[in-house]
C-alpha positions as CSV (number, residue, x, y, z in Angstrom):
1,M,40.6,-58.6,-28.2
2,Q,38.2,-56.3,-30.2
3,L,35.3,-57.2,-28.0
4,T,37.5,-56.1,-24.8
5,C,38.4,-52.8,-26.5
6,L,34.7,-52.1,-27.2
7,A,33.6,-53.0,-23.6
8,I,36.3,-50.6,-22.3
9,A,35.0,-47.8,-24.6
10,L,31.4,-48.3,-23.7
11,F,32.4,-48.2,-20.0
12,T,34.3,-44.9,-20.4
13,L,31.4,-43.3,-22.2
14,A,29.0,-44.3,-19.4
15,A,31.3,-43.0,-16.7
16,K,31.8,-39.5,-18.3
17,P,29.9,-36.6,-16.6
18,N,26.9,-35.3,-18.4
19,S,28.1,-32.0,-20.0
20,T,24.6,-30.9,-21.1
21,P,23.8,-27.5,-19.6
22,S,21.2,-27.4,-16.9
23,T,19.1,-25.1,-19.0
24,E,18.7,-27.8,-21.5
25,R,18.0,-30.6,-18.9
26,G,14.5,-29.5,-18.2
27,K,15.4,-25.8,-17.9
28,A,16.0,-26.2,-14.2
29,V,17.1,-22.4,-13.9
30,D,13.5,-21.3,-14.8
31,K,12.0,-23.2,-11.9
32,P,11.3,-21.3,-8.5
33,S,13.7,-22.2,-5.9
34,G,12.7,-24.6,-3.1
35,K,12.9,-21.6,-0.6
36,A,10.5,-19.6,-2.8
37,T,8.1,-22.3,-3.2
38,S,8.1,-23.0,0.4
39,E,7.4,-19.4,1.3
40,R,4.6,-19.2,-1.1
41,A,3.0,-22.4,0.2
42,Q,3.3,-21.3,3.7
43,G,1.8,-17.8,2.9
44,E,-1.3,-19.3,1.2
45,A,-1.7,-21.9,4.1
46,Y,-1.5,-19.1,6.6
47,L,-3.9,-16.8,5.0
48,A,-6.4,-19.8,4.5
49,I,-6.8,-19.7,8.3
50,H,-6.0,-16.2,9.3
51,D,-8.4,-13.2,8.3
52,V,-6.5,-10.7,10.2
53,P,-2.6,-11.3,10.5
54,T,-0.2,-9.1,12.3
55,A,2.9,-7.4,10.8
56,A,5.2,-9.7,12.9
57,E,3.5,-12.8,11.6
58,L,4.0,-11.6,8.1
59,R,7.7,-10.9,8.6
60,A,7.9,-14.4,10.0
61,L,6.6,-15.8,6.7
62,S,9.0,-13.8,4.5
63,K,11.7,-11.2,4.6
64,A,9.7,-9.2,2.0
65,P,6.1,-10.0,3.0
66,E,4.7,-7.4,0.5
67,D,6.1,-9.2,-2.5
68,L,4.7,-12.5,-1.1
69,L,1.2,-11.0,-0.6
70,M,1.2,-9.2,-4.1
71,D,2.3,-12.5,-5.6
72,I,-0.7,-14.4,-4.1
73,A,-3.2,-11.7,-4.8
74,S,-2.2,-11.6,-8.5
75,D,-2.5,-15.4,-9.0
76,D,-5.8,-16.3,-10.5
77,R,-5.1,-20.0,-9.6
78,A,-5.0,-19.1,-5.9
79,A,-8.4,-19.3,-3.8
80,G,-10.4,-16.2,-4.0
81,L,-10.7,-15.9,-0.1
82,V,-6.8,-16.2,0.1
83,R,-6.3,-13.7,-2.4
84,S,-8.6,-11.1,-0.8
85,R,-6.9,-11.7,2.5
86,A,-3.6,-11.1,0.9
87,V,-4.9,-7.7,-0.4
88,A,-6.2,-6.9,3.1
89,A,-2.9,-7.8,4.6
90,L,-1.0,-5.4,2.4
91,R,-2.1,-2.5,4.7
92,L,0.4,-3.7,7.1
93,V,3.4,-3.1,4.7
94,P,2.6,0.2,3.1
95,T,5.4,0.7,0.8
96,L,5.3,2.7,-2.3
97,G,5.0,-0.5,-4.4
98,V,2.1,-1.7,-2.3
99,R,0.3,1.7,-2.8
100,V,0.8,1.5,-6.5
101,F,-0.4,-2.1,-6.6
102,L,-3.5,-1.4,-4.7
103,G,-4.2,1.9,-6.6
104,N,-4.0,0.0,-9.9
105,L,-6.3,-2.8,-8.6
106,V,-9.1,-0.5,-7.7
107,E,-8.8,1.5,-10.9
108,T,-8.7,-1.4,-13.2
109,K,-11.5,-3.3,-11.4
110,A,-13.6,-0.5,-10.4
111,K,-16.7,-1.8,-12.3
112,T,-15.8,-5.6,-12.1
113,T,-18.8,-8.1,-11.9
114,D,-16.6,-11.0,-10.8
115,A,-17.3,-12.1,-7.2
116,T,-13.7,-12.6,-6.3
117,E,-12.5,-9.2,-7.9
118,R,-15.2,-7.5,-6.0
119,L,-14.1,-9.0,-2.8
120,M,-10.5,-7.9,-3.6
121,V,-11.3,-4.2,-4.5
122,R,-13.5,-4.0,-1.2
123,R,-10.3,-5.1,0.8
124,A,-8.2,-2.8,-1.3
125,A,-10.4,0.3,-0.6
126,V,-10.0,-0.2,3.1
127,A,-6.4,-0.9,3.0
128,L,-5.8,2.3,1.0
129,G,-7.8,4.2,3.3
130,W,-5.6,3.2,6.3
131,M,-2.6,4.5,4.3
132,A,-4.2,7.7,3.5
133,Q,-1.7,8.8,0.9
134,A,-2.0,11.5,-1.9
135,G,-4.3,10.4,-4.7
136,T,-6.0,7.7,-2.5
137,V,-9.4,9.6,-2.3
138,A,-9.9,9.8,-5.9
139,Q,-8.9,6.2,-6.5
140,I,-11.3,4.9,-3.8
141,A,-14.2,7.1,-4.9
142,G,-14.0,5.3,-8.4
143,L,-15.4,2.3,-6.8
144,F,-18.8,4.2,-6.4
145,E,-19.3,3.2,-10.0
146,N,-19.7,-0.4,-9.1
147,Q,-23.1,-1.9,-9.2
148,D,-22.5,-3.9,-6.1
149,D,-23.9,-2.6,-2.8
150,D,-21.0,-4.0,-0.8
151,V,-18.3,-2.5,-3.0
152,R,-19.8,0.9,-2.8
153,L,-20.3,0.5,1.2
154,D,-16.7,-0.4,1.6
155,A,-15.6,2.4,-0.7
156,A,-17.5,4.8,1.8
157,I,-15.5,3.2,4.7
158,G,-12.2,3.6,2.8
159,L,-12.9,7.3,2.2
160,G,-13.8,7.8,5.8
161,L,-10.7,6.1,7.0
162,T,-8.4,8.6,4.9
163,R,-9.7,11.4,7.2
164,A,-9.1,13.7,4.3
165,A,-11.4,16.7,4.0
166,A,-11.4,16.1,0.3
167,A,-13.2,12.7,0.8
168,A,-16.3,14.6,1.8
169,T,-16.8,15.9,-1.6
170,F,-17.0,12.4,-3.1
171,L,-19.2,11.2,-0.2
172,R,-21.7,13.9,-0.6
173,R,-21.8,13.5,-4.3
174,Q,-22.5,9.8,-3.9
175,L,-25.1,10.4,-1.2
176,A,-27.0,12.5,-3.6
177,V,-27.5,9.5,-6.0
178,E,-27.2,6.5,-3.8
179,Q,-30.4,4.4,-3.5
180,T,-29.3,1.7,-1.2
181,P,-30.3,2.5,2.4
182,R,-27.4,0.8,4.2
183,V,-24.9,2.4,1.8
184,R,-26.6,5.8,2.5
185,E,-26.3,5.3,6.2
186,Q,-22.6,4.4,6.0
187,I,-21.8,7.4,3.8
188,E,-23.6,9.6,6.4
189,R,-21.7,8.0,9.3
190,Q,-18.4,8.7,7.4
191,L,-19.3,12.2,6.8
192,R,-20.0,12.8,10.5
193,N,-16.4,11.6,11.2
194,L,-14.6,13.6,8.7
195,P,-13.1,16.9,9.5
196,T,-15.1,19.7,8.1
197,A,-13.5,21.6,5.1
198,P,-13.0,25.3,5.7
199,A,-15.8,27.1,3.8
200,E,-14.9,29.4,0.9
201,P,-15.6,33.1,1.5
202,D,-18.6,34.4,0.1
203,K,-17.3,36.8,-2.7
204,S,-20.7,38.4,-3.1
205,H,-20.7,39.8,0.4
206,S,-16.9,40.7,0.6
207,P,-16.4,44.2,2.0
208,P,-15.7,46.8,-0.7
209,M,-12.1,47.7,-1.2
210,R,-11.0,50.9,0.4
211,E,-9.8,53.6,-1.9
212,A,-6.9,55.8,-1.1
213,P,-8.0,59.2,0.5
214,M,-8.2,62.1,-1.8
215,R,-5.9,64.8,-1.1
216,S,-7.1,68.1,0.1
217,G,-7.0,71.2,-2.1
218,W,-4.8,73.0,0.4
């Protein structure tokens, strides 16, 4: 009889649902959802074979392609080429968050010597140039401090793409110190395409101010 009762009790315990919270069973709530993981995998796979995507193709990958692209670009574990392509594709989704992301990238990595980061800031310079927003010119010009010729060359292209008259100031300043012929050539090309800023009036030759006529003594 005792053995029968013990068997019934053990059967009841085995059939009872596990009441342990999911957060204690491997912390399932902290894991990304299957949909997010799938979008990320599809995004990386797409960028691995597409250097120049379209906005429609990006929207087909995700409802918020800018978030997907910034996530890939920020992941050190992702392939360098894929990360750089994610940065380049951000020009197709020019939101405020994207502009801030790209601006921070070129400012914090302006002098980087890492090959992947150099490729990323080169793509960021061109993407920012396409967006041509306030503050973009100074951010792109900061890449002239990089020792890599290709980074400085793409910085010149990015400045030219802004079509901002203020970009000419930074281009001329760099041209005065640039030693690499192909970078100098690109700077000169971009200067030719930029609008000419209006010249400031020469105050040394300004006409004298007219004085009020003196009254006669009548």
